[in-house]
N, CA, C and O of each residue as an XYZ file, in Angstrom:
468
protein
N     135.590     72.294     37.801
C     135.662     73.384     36.855
C     134.972     74.597     37.473
O     133.885     74.475     38.037
N     135.588     75.736     37.371
C     134.995     76.936     37.956
C     134.350     77.811     36.882
O     134.639     77.688     35.691
N     133.485     78.679     37.335
C     132.790     79.595     36.428
C     133.733     80.702     35.972
O     134.629     81.105     36.713
N     133.532     81.186     34.765
C     134.294     82.341     34.284
C     133.777     83.596     34.987
O     132.670     83.596     35.527
N     134.577     84.663     34.978
C     134.128     85.929     35.556
C     132.866     86.422     34.862
O     131.984     86.991     35.506
N     132.774     86.210     33.559
C     131.585     86.642     32.818
C     130.340     85.923     33.338
O     129.294     86.545     33.522
N     130.450     84.618     33.573
C     129.315     83.848     34.096
C     128.979     84.275     35.528
O     127.807     84.392     35.886
N     130.012     84.507     36.345
C     129.780     84.973     37.718
C     129.081     86.332     37.705
O     128.156     86.566     38.482
N     129.525     87.223     36.823
C     128.906     88.548     36.733
C     127.445     88.439     36.315
O     126.581     89.114     36.874
N     127.178     87.597     35.341
C     125.803     87.404     34.870
C     124.922     86.908     36.019
O     123.810     87.399     36.212
N     125.424     85.938     36.777
C     124.659     85.390     37.903
C     124.467     86.442     38.998
O     123.366     86.586     39.528
N     125.519     87.171     39.337
C     125.415     88.188     40.387
C     124.474     89.319     39.979
O     123.703     89.809     40.804
N     124.530     89.737     38.712
C     123.662     90.825     38.244
C     122.190     90.411     38.196
O     121.306     91.268     38.173
N     121.925     89.118     38.181
C     120.540     88.633     38.175
C     119.890     88.731     39.551
O     118.670     88.616     39.664
N     120.686     88.943     40.597
C     120.154     89.088     41.955
C     119.641     90.512     42.110
O     120.418     91.466     42.056
N     118.341     90.657     42.301
C     117.737     91.978     42.429
C     117.510     92.276     43.910
O     116.454     91.958     44.457
N     118.496     92.880     44.548
C     118.418     93.238     45.963
C     117.822     94.641     46.065
O     118.384     95.595     45.527
N     116.687     94.769     46.751
C     115.984     96.053     46.757
C     115.913     96.752     48.101
O     115.717     97.966     48.150
N     116.071     96.003     49.213
C     115.997     96.670     50.509
C     116.787     95.919     51.562
O     117.143     94.752     51.395
N     117.051     96.629     52.660
C     117.803     96.074     53.778
C     117.038     96.324     55.071
O     116.296     97.299     55.195
N     117.233     95.425     56.029
C     116.597     95.567     57.339
C     117.619     95.301     58.438
O     118.633     94.640     58.213
N     117.337     95.827     59.637
C     118.175     95.605     60.812
C     117.450     94.684     61.783
O     116.222     94.695     61.871
N     118.238     93.878     62.518
C     117.667     92.890     63.437
C     118.420     92.888     64.759
O     119.628     93.118     64.808
N     117.673     92.622     65.831
C     118.249     92.609     67.177
C     118.813     91.249     67.558
O     119.430     91.119     68.615
N     118.620     90.252     66.740
C     119.132     88.904     66.955
C     119.113     88.164     65.642
O     118.824     88.747     64.597
N     119.419     86.884     65.687
C     119.448     86.064     64.481
C     118.110     86.172     63.754
O     117.071     85.871     64.343
N     118.110     86.595     62.484
C     116.858     86.743     61.745
C     116.249     85.426     61.276
O     115.132     85.418     60.759
N     116.962     84.316     61.446
C     116.468     83.029     60.973
C     116.623     82.918     59.461
O     116.908     83.905     58.781
N     116.437     81.729     58.952
C     116.657     81.466     57.531
C     115.750     82.286     56.625
O     116.139     82.641     55.512
N     114.524     82.594     57.103
C     113.595     83.369     56.274
C     113.686     84.868     56.531
O     112.959     85.646     55.913
N     114.574     85.284     57.437
C     114.799     86.702     57.709
C     113.722     87.387     58.523
O     113.797     88.597     58.737
N     112.724     86.653     58.983
C     111.557     87.268     59.620
C     111.732     87.577     61.108
O     111.014     88.421     61.644
N     112.655     86.921     61.775
C     112.779     87.069     63.230
C     113.594     88.299     63.622
O     114.553     88.671     62.945
N     113.198     88.909     64.710
C     113.975     89.939     65.405
C     114.207     91.235     64.639
O     115.154     91.957     64.955
N     113.382     91.561     63.645
C     113.547     92.851     62.974
C     113.165     93.964     63.943
O     112.244     93.803     64.743
N     113.866     95.086     63.873
C     113.537     96.216     64.750
C     112.091     96.636     64.522
O     111.573     96.508     63.413
N     111.438     97.137     65.569
C     110.031     97.542     65.411
C     109.891     98.817     64.585
O     110.684     99.751     64.703
N     108.858     98.826     63.746
C     108.578    100.011     62.928
C     107.594    100.953     63.610
O     107.365    102.064     63.132
N     107.007    100.514     64.729
C     106.058    101.367     65.455
C     106.747    102.659     65.874
O     107.906    102.643     66.287
N     106.049    103.754     65.771
C     106.613    105.047     66.122
C     107.279    105.743     64.963
O     107.663    106.908     65.078
N     107.427    105.052     63.841
C     107.937    105.677     62.623
C     109.407    106.032     62.630
O     109.848    106.789     61.765
N     110.192    105.512     63.579
C     111.620    105.846     63.616
C     112.403    104.926     62.684
O     113.155    105.399     61.832
N     112.230    103.620     62.843
C     112.947    102.646     62.021
C     112.089    102.234     60.833
O     110.874    102.076     60.956
N     112.730    102.062     59.687
C     112.092    101.457     58.525
C     113.186    100.819     57.667
O     114.359    101.184     57.756
N     112.782     99.876     56.851
C     113.721     99.281     55.905
C     114.207    100.350     54.929
O     113.511    101.327     54.653
N     115.411    100.143     54.417
C     116.011    101.106     53.488
C     116.276    100.443     52.137
O     116.568     99.249     52.068
N     116.172    101.231     51.066
C     116.480    100.686     49.740
C     117.977    100.420     49.585
O     118.812    101.081     50.202
N     118.286     99.448     48.756
C     119.680     99.154     48.427
C     119.913     99.513     46.966
O     118.974     99.584     46.174
N     121.149     99.732     46.628
C     121.485    100.121     45.259
C     122.839     99.509     44.900
O     123.834    100.219     44.753
N     122.862     98.185     44.761
C     124.113     97.510     44.428
C     124.520     97.827     42.997
O     123.675     97.901     42.104
N     125.820     98.015     42.784
C     126.346     98.292     41.462
C     126.459     97.019     40.635
O     126.161     95.923     41.110
N     126.892     97.182     39.393
C     127.092     96.050     38.488
C     128.235     95.173     38.994
O     129.180     95.658     39.615
N     128.133     93.887     38.719
C     129.121     92.920     39.197
C     130.460     93.069     38.486
O     130.530     93.348     37.289
N     131.512     92.875     39.261
C     132.879     92.789     38.759
C     133.478     91.551     39.416
O     133.512     91.449     40.643
N     133.952     90.608     38.598
C     134.510     89.345     39.094
C     133.527     88.626     40.019
O     133.932     88.013     41.007
N     132.228     88.704     39.695
C     131.200     88.007     40.459
C     130.793     88.675     41.745
O     130.114     88.059     42.567
N     131.190     89.933     41.948
C     130.892     90.647     43.190
C     130.182     91.962     42.900
O     130.643     92.756     42.080
N     129.042     92.193     43.585
C     128.326     93.467     43.496
C     128.493     94.204     44.825
O     128.336     93.619     45.897
N     128.809     95.482     44.739
C     129.070     96.287     45.927
C     128.074     97.426     46.049
O     127.505     97.889     45.060
N     127.878     97.862     47.273
C     127.099     99.075     47.520
C     127.981    100.281     47.231
O     129.162    100.266     47.576
N     127.442    101.329     46.605
C     128.253    102.517     46.350
C     128.465    103.366     47.608
O     129.375    104.194     47.649
N     127.632    103.165     48.631
C     127.729    103.942     49.865
C     127.110    103.151     51.007
O     126.358    102.202     50.782
N     127.432    103.550     52.240
C     126.829    102.942     53.420
C     125.322    103.189     53.413
O     124.849    104.158     52.819
N     124.567    102.302     54.078
C     123.121    102.481     54.263
C     122.909    102.889     55.713
O     123.299    102.158     56.623
N     122.297    104.046     55.939
C     122.111    104.591     57.280
C     120.659    104.448     57.724
O     119.740    104.839     57.005
N     120.462    103.889     58.906
C     119.142    103.673     59.494
C     118.993    104.490     60.761
O     119.964    104.676     61.495
N     117.791    104.981     61.029
C     117.450    105.524     62.340
C     117.021    104.358     63.217
O     116.285    103.478     62.769
N     117.478    104.348     64.465
C     117.154    103.262     65.382
C     116.366    103.796     66.571
O     116.701    104.851     67.110
N     115.319    103.079     66.988
C     114.509    103.539     68.117
C     115.243    103.404     69.448
O     116.131    102.562     69.586
N     114.876    104.232     70.431
C     115.477    104.115     71.758
C     115.287    102.707     72.323
O     114.229    102.098     72.172
N     116.340    102.206     72.978
C     116.275    100.897     73.607
C     116.515     99.733     72.674
O     116.404     98.580     73.091
N     116.841    100.002     71.423
C     117.035     98.904     70.471
C     118.485     98.432     70.459
O     119.410     99.184     70.768
N     118.651     97.170     70.096
C     119.968     96.574     69.872
C     120.008     96.095     68.429
O     118.996     95.661     67.878
N     121.185     96.179     67.824
C     121.348     95.759     66.425
C     122.523     94.789     66.344
O     123.645     95.122     66.727
N     122.250     93.585     65.840
C     123.304     92.573     65.707
C     123.410     91.991     64.302
O     124.468     91.488     63.922
N     122.314     92.054     63.515
C     122.274     91.428     62.194
C     121.602     92.357     61.181
O     120.930     93.324     61.541
N     121.803     92.036     59.922
C     121.061     92.705     58.847
C     120.638     91.675     57.813
O     121.216     90.593     57.711
N     119.617     92.037     57.051
C     119.127     91.178     55.973
C     118.996     92.029     54.713
O     118.521     93.163     54.764
N     119.421     91.468     53.586
C     119.208     92.074     52.277
C     118.091     91.268     51.607
O     118.135     90.038     51.583
N     117.085     91.973     51.061
C     115.874     91.364     50.507
C     115.782     91.596     49.011
O     116.271     92.601     48.495
N     115.141     90.645     48.309
C     114.873     90.845     46.880
C     113.478     91.429     46.685
O     112.761     91.682     47.653
N     113.099     91.642     45.421
C     111.839     92.297     45.098
C     110.617     91.454     45.454
O     109.506     91.980     45.517
N     110.806     90.152     45.690
C     109.701     89.278     46.078
C     109.599     89.109     47.582
O     108.744     88.366     48.064
N     110.465     89.791     48.335
C     110.462     89.664     49.790
C     111.204     88.441     50.293
O     110.993     87.997     51.422
N     112.076     87.895     49.452
C     112.888     86.743     49.852
C     114.285     87.216     50.254
O     114.778     88.235     49.770
N     114.903     86.455     51.142
C     116.235     86.785     51.637
C     117.280     86.570     50.544
O     117.317     85.522     49.899
N     118.122     87.575     50.350
C     119.272     87.469     49.455
C     120.524     87.179     50.280
O     121.357     86.355     49.902
N     120.640     87.876     51.419
C     121.836     87.737     52.260
C     121.479     88.060     53.697
O     120.687     88.964     53.965
N     122.074     87.309     54.626
C     121.993     87.614     56.053
C     123.409     87.896     56.514
O     124.325     87.114     56.259
N     123.583     89.016     57.194
C     124.893     89.377     57.716
C     124.834     89.625     59.206
O     123.791     89.997     59.744
N     125.956     89.417     59.870
C     126.061     89.694     61.303
C     127.145     90.741     61.506
O     128.246     90.618     60.970
N     126.828     91.776     62.284
C     127.799     92.815     62.582
C     128.866     92.262     63.528
O     128.613     91.303     64.257
N     130.053     92.862     63.519
C     131.163     92.410     64.357
C     130.793     92.463     65.839
O     131.231     91.619     66.620
N     129.986     93.453     66.226
C     129.519     93.518     67.610
C     128.102     94.071     67.641
O     127.692     94.818     66.753
N     127.368     93.696     68.670
C     126.009     94.189     68.859
C     126.069     95.591     69.441
O     126.769     95.837     70.423
N     125.329     96.511     68.826
C     125.244     97.887     69.319
C     123.883     98.067     69.994
O     122.861     97.644     69.455
N     123.870     98.693     71.170
C     122.632     98.982     71.891
C     122.506    100.490     72.030
O     123.465    101.175     72.386
N     121.301    101.004     71.743
C     121.047    102.447     71.758
C     120.104    102.785     72.906
O     118.960    102.332     72.929
N     120.586    103.583     73.858
C     119.726    103.991     74.979
C     118.705    105.019     74.512
O     117.556    104.997     74.954
N     119.108    105.906     73.633
C     118.202    106.882     73.024
C     118.099    106.589     71.539
O     118.658    105.607     71.051
N     117.394    107.432     70.833
C     117.318    107.259     69.386
C     118.718    107.381     68.810
O     119.490    108.240     69.235
N     119.051    106.539     67.860
C     120.391    106.548     67.284
C     120.372    106.296     65.798
O     119.323    106.328     65.155
N     121.552    106.044     65.263
C     121.697    105.704     63.852
C     122.683    104.554     63.736
O     123.694    104.503     64.436
N     122.364    103.634     62.836
C     123.212    102.465     62.606
C     123.407    102.317     61.106
O     122.506    102.628     60.327
N     124.571    101.847     60.698
C     124.807    101.727     59.256
C     125.263    100.338     58.868
O     125.954     99.644     59.613
N     124.848     99.962     57.673
C     125.420     98.813     56.999
C     126.511     99.397     56.116
O     126.230    100.172     55.202
N     127.743     99.028     56.388
C     128.861     99.580     55.633
C     128.927     98.961     54.247
O     128.704     97.764     54.070
N     129.235     99.793     53.277
C     129.347     99.340     51.892
C     130.408     98.244     51.775
O     130.203     97.240     51.093
N     131.528     98.444     52.438
C     132.598     97.450     52.411
C     132.226     96.341     53.388
O     131.991     96.596     54.569
N     132.174     95.132     52.896
C     131.835     93.989     53.735
C     130.421     93.479     53.529
O     130.062     92.430     54.063
N     129.606     94.202     52.761
C     128.224     93.758     52.541
C     127.982     93.423     51.070
O     126.857     93.527     50.580
N     129.034     93.023     50.376
C     128.930     92.713     48.956
C     128.078     91.451     48.723
O     127.951     90.594     49.597
N     127.514     91.374     47.541
C     126.841     90.165     47.069
C     127.833     89.459     46.153
O     128.276     90.036     45.160
N     128.185     88.224     46.473
C     129.227     87.536     45.724
C     128.735     86.193     45.206
O     128.081     85.443     45.931
N     129.051     85.891     43.951
C     128.790     84.594     43.358
C     130.127     83.887     43.204
O     131.020     84.374     42.510
N     130.259     82.744     43.851
C     131.481     81.927     43.741
C     131.197     80.765     42.806
O     130.049     80.346     42.659
N     132.202     80.263     42.197
C     131.978     79.093     41.351
C     133.166     78.730     40.539
O     133.123     77.763     39.778
C-alpha cells in the first residue's frame, strides 16, 4: 500500500532543511568529510529555502550560489537540517576544479527533497 499525496506532503513538509554545503569528495554518511575550507572567508554554507511539498516533493525556488576558494574541487553537496543532521547528500554530474576563486551552484532542478511511499 502506498502513501497518499497528502501524507507524502505532510512528511516532506516536516523536513526542515536550513543550509547547504559543498564538498570536494564523498561527504560520508554524516556529511562531515571533505567540506570546502572556510578559512579565508571565501566559502561558507548557504541557507536553503525549500518550498511547500507537492506530490511529496519540495523544490528550491532558485539555484544556490557559492563562492569557491582558489584550488578547490567540488564533487558533492549536503543539505542540513536545523539540528546539523544530514537531510540529503547529492553528487554533481562532474567534479569542477577552480584554479582561481570561482562560483559553484546547486541547481534548483535536481536537488528536490522527495518522500516516496
